C-alpha positions in Angstrom: -8.9 0.6 10.2 -9.3 3.7 12.4 -6.5 2.7 14.8 -4.2 1.7 11.9 -4.7 5.1 10.3 -4.2 6.8 13.6 -0.9 4.9 14.1 0.3 6.0 10.7 -0.5 9.6 11.4 1.2 9.5 14.8 4.3 7.9 13.2 4.5 10.6 10.6 4.0 13.3 13.3 6.8 11.8 15.4 9.2 11.6 12.4 8.4 15.1 11.3 9.0 16.5 14.8 12.7 16.0 14.1 14.6 18.8 12.3 16.0 16.2 9.9 12.6 15.8 8.3 11.1 19.2 9.0 12.2 20.9 5.7 11.6 17.8 3.6 8.0 16.8 4.2 4.7 18.4 5.1 1.7 16.8 6.8 -1.8 17.8 5.9 -4.9 16.8 7.9 -7.2 17.5 5.0 -5.9 15.2 2.2 -6.8 12.9 -0.6 -8.4 9.6 0.8 -6.0 7.7 -1.4 -3.0 9.4 0.2 -1.3 9.4 3.6 -1.5 13.1 4.1 2.3 13.5 3.7 3.6 15.9 1.0 6.9 15.7 -0.8 7.8 18.4 -3.4 4.1 19.3 -3.7 3.1 15.7 -4.3 1.0 13.7 -1.9 2.4 10.3 -1.2 -0.1 7.5 -2.1 -1.2 4.7 0.3 0.7 1.5 -0.1 -1.0 -1.5 -1.6 -0.9 -4.1 1.1 -0.1 -7.8 0.7 -3.8 -8.5 0.5 -3.6 -7.2 -3.1 -1.0 -9.7 -4.1 -3.4 -11.4 -6.5 -3.9 -8.2 -8.4 -0.1 -8.2 -9.1 -0.3 -11.6 -10.6 -3.5 -11.0 -12.6 -3.5 -12.6 -16.1 -4.5 -9.3 -17.8 -1.3 -7.6 -16.6 0.5 -9.1 -19.6 -1.5 -7.1 -22.1 -2.2 -4.1 -19.8 1.4 -3.4 -18.9 3.4 -5.5 -21.5 6.2 -6.4 -19.0 8.5 -7.8 -21.8 8.7 -4.4 -23.3 9.9 -3.0 -20.0 12.5 -5.7 -19.7 13.7 -5.1 -23.2 14.1 -1.4 -22.4 16.5 -2.2 -19.5 19.2 -3.4 -21.9 20.5 -6.0 -19.4 23.7 -7.9 -19.7 24.1 -11.6 -18.7 26.0 -10.6 -15.5 23.9 -7.6 -14.6 22.9 -7.1 -10.9 19.4 -5.7 -10.7 17.4 -4.4 -7.7 13.7 -4.8 -8.1 12.5 -2.2 -5.6 8.9 -2.8 -4.4 9.1 -6.3 -5.9 5.9 -7.5 -4.3 5.2 -11.0 -5.5 8.3 -11.0 -7.8 6.3 -10.4 -11.0 9.2 -8.6 -12.6 12.0 -10.3 -10.6 11.1 -13.7 -12.0 10.9 -12.4 -15.6 14.3 -10.6 -15.3 16.2 -13.5 -13.7 16.5 -15.7 -16.8 17.9 -12.7 -18.7 20.9 -12.4 -16.4 22.1 -16.0 -15.8 25.4 -14.9 -14.4 23.9 -12.0 -12.5 21.2 -11.7 -9.8 18.1 -9.9 -8.8 17.7 -8.3 -5.4 13.9 -8.5 -4.8 13.3 -5.7 -2.3 10.0 -5.1 -0.4 9.0 -3.6 2.9 6.2 -6.2 3.6 7.4 -9.5 5.0 4.2 -11.1 3.8 5.0 -10.1 0.2 8.4 -11.7 0.6 6.8 -14.9 1.9 4.7 -15.1 -1.2 7.8 -14.3 -3.4 9.8 -17.1 -1.6 7.0 -19.6 -2.2 6.9 -18.7 -5.9 10.7 -18.8 -6.1 10.6 -22.4 -4.9 7.9 -23.3 -7.4 9.7 -21.7 -10.3 13.1 -23.1 -9.2 14.8 -19.8 -9.9 18.1 -19.5 -7.9 19.3 -16.0 -8.8 16.6 -14.0 -7.1 17.4 -12.9 -3.5 14.6 -11.5 -1.4 15.6 -8.5 0.7 13.4 -7.0 3.4 13.8 -3.2 3.1 12.7 -0.5 5.5 10.7 2.7 4.8 13.9 4.6 4.6 16.4 2.2 3.0 16.4 -0.7 0.5 19.1 -2.4 2.7 21.3 -3.2 -0.3 25.1 -3.4 -0.4 26.8 -0.2 -1.5 28.2 0.1 -5.0 26.8 -3.3 -6.0 23.8 -2.7 -8.3 23.9 -2.0 -12.1 20.2 -1.1 -12.3 17.4 -0.3 -9.9 13.9 -0.9 -11.2 10.7 0.5 -9.6 7.4 -0.5 -11.3 4.4 1.4 -10.0 6.1 1.6 -6.6 8.0 4.9 -6.1 4.8 7.0 -5.7 4.0 4.9 -2.5 7.4 5.4 -0.8 6.7 7.0 2.6 10.2 8.5 2.7 11.1 9.0 -1.0 14.1 11.2 -0.5 15.7 8.7 1.9 14.9 5.7 -0.2 16.3 7.2 -3.4 19.4 8.2 -1.5 19.8 4.6 -0.3 19.2 3.3 -3.8 21.8 5.7 -5.2 24.4 4.4 -2.6 23.7 0.9 -3.8 24.4 1.8 -7.4 27.7 1.4 -9.2 29.0 4.4 -11.1 26.9 4.8 -14.2 24.3 2.6 -12.6 20.8 3.3 -13.8 17.5 3.9 -12.1 14.4 3.0 -14.1 10.9 4.1 -13.0 7.8 2.8 -14.6 4.8 4.9 -13.6 1.3 5.4 -15.0 1.2 8.7 -17.0 0.0 11.5 -14.7 -0.3 13.8 -17.7 -3.1 11.7 -19.2 -6.6 12.0 -17.6 -7.7 9.0 -19.8 -5.4 6.6 -17.9 -8.0 5.2 -15.5 -5.8 4.9 -12.5 -6.3 6.9 -9.2 -4.6 10.3 -9.4 -2.1 9.7 -6.6 -1.0 6.4 -8.2 0.1 8.2 -11.4 3.1 10.5 -11.9 4.1 13.1 -14.5 7.5 13.1 -16.1 8.1 16.6 -14.8 7.5 15.5 -11.2 9.6 12.4 -11.5 12.5 14.3 -13.1 12.3 17.0 -10.3 12.4 14.4 -7.6 15.3 12.3 -9.1 17.4 15.5 -9.7 17.4 16.1 -5.9 19.1 12.7 -5.5 21.8 13.7 -8.0 20.5 11.4 -10.7 20.9 12.5 -14.3 18.0 12.1 -16.7 18.7 9.9 -19.7 15.4 9.4 -21.6 11.8 8.5 -21.4 10.3 5.6 -23.4 6.6 5.7 -24.2 6.0 2.3 -25.9 3.7 1.0 -23.2 -0.1 1.4 -23.3 -0.4 3.5 -20.2 2.9 4.0 -18.5 6.2 5.9 -18.9 9.5 4.2 -18.7 11.8 6.9 -17.2 15.6 6.2 -17.2 18.2 8.0 -15.0 21.9 7.5 -14.3 24.3 7.8 -11.4 27.1 10.2 -12.3 30.1 11.8 -10.8 
């Protein structure tokens, strides 16, 4: 564990030694144990949940805790929509979205090859053809440009090590008027019993999305503990 954390700190230090990153991120040695010590727009980036936590993504209680069908209804998908599920993990949302878009497809993007292996196994079991696993990087979703109608991030964005670069890559993949939807635990609510760095306020999300040139559309609050925040690519 020590050497893994040291490697992460060293990688961050190397990346920030470049002028490209110097004005974007700050590194702090004294930081929250749930974070990586890297600050973006006054927000500490949370540690990524590793593939060892895949079982938690598929827990049976998630259906009542997060009400995924309400999230999918809020997406207002068309039968031929192309959706990017960014931080797809085991494909929990990808496999629920796919039947809603029989003429479309889901790009299931994750940076962990182990997660994509699990997702591929589940894809075979479920016999769902229109989910395409994509191995992203820490700075890019590796998606075709101008190809996506909607990019969905469920409890994922706050863990992006390079949020500015990732959102820029997502925006490039969007068609004009394409939408970005973030589902995040409500940072404004201290009674949402999730670790602080794994929650986000609407104010913080809107601030960070505006940097990428995304226009705020609306927030839907029909979920028990999370915001559904919707943005659009314009101009």
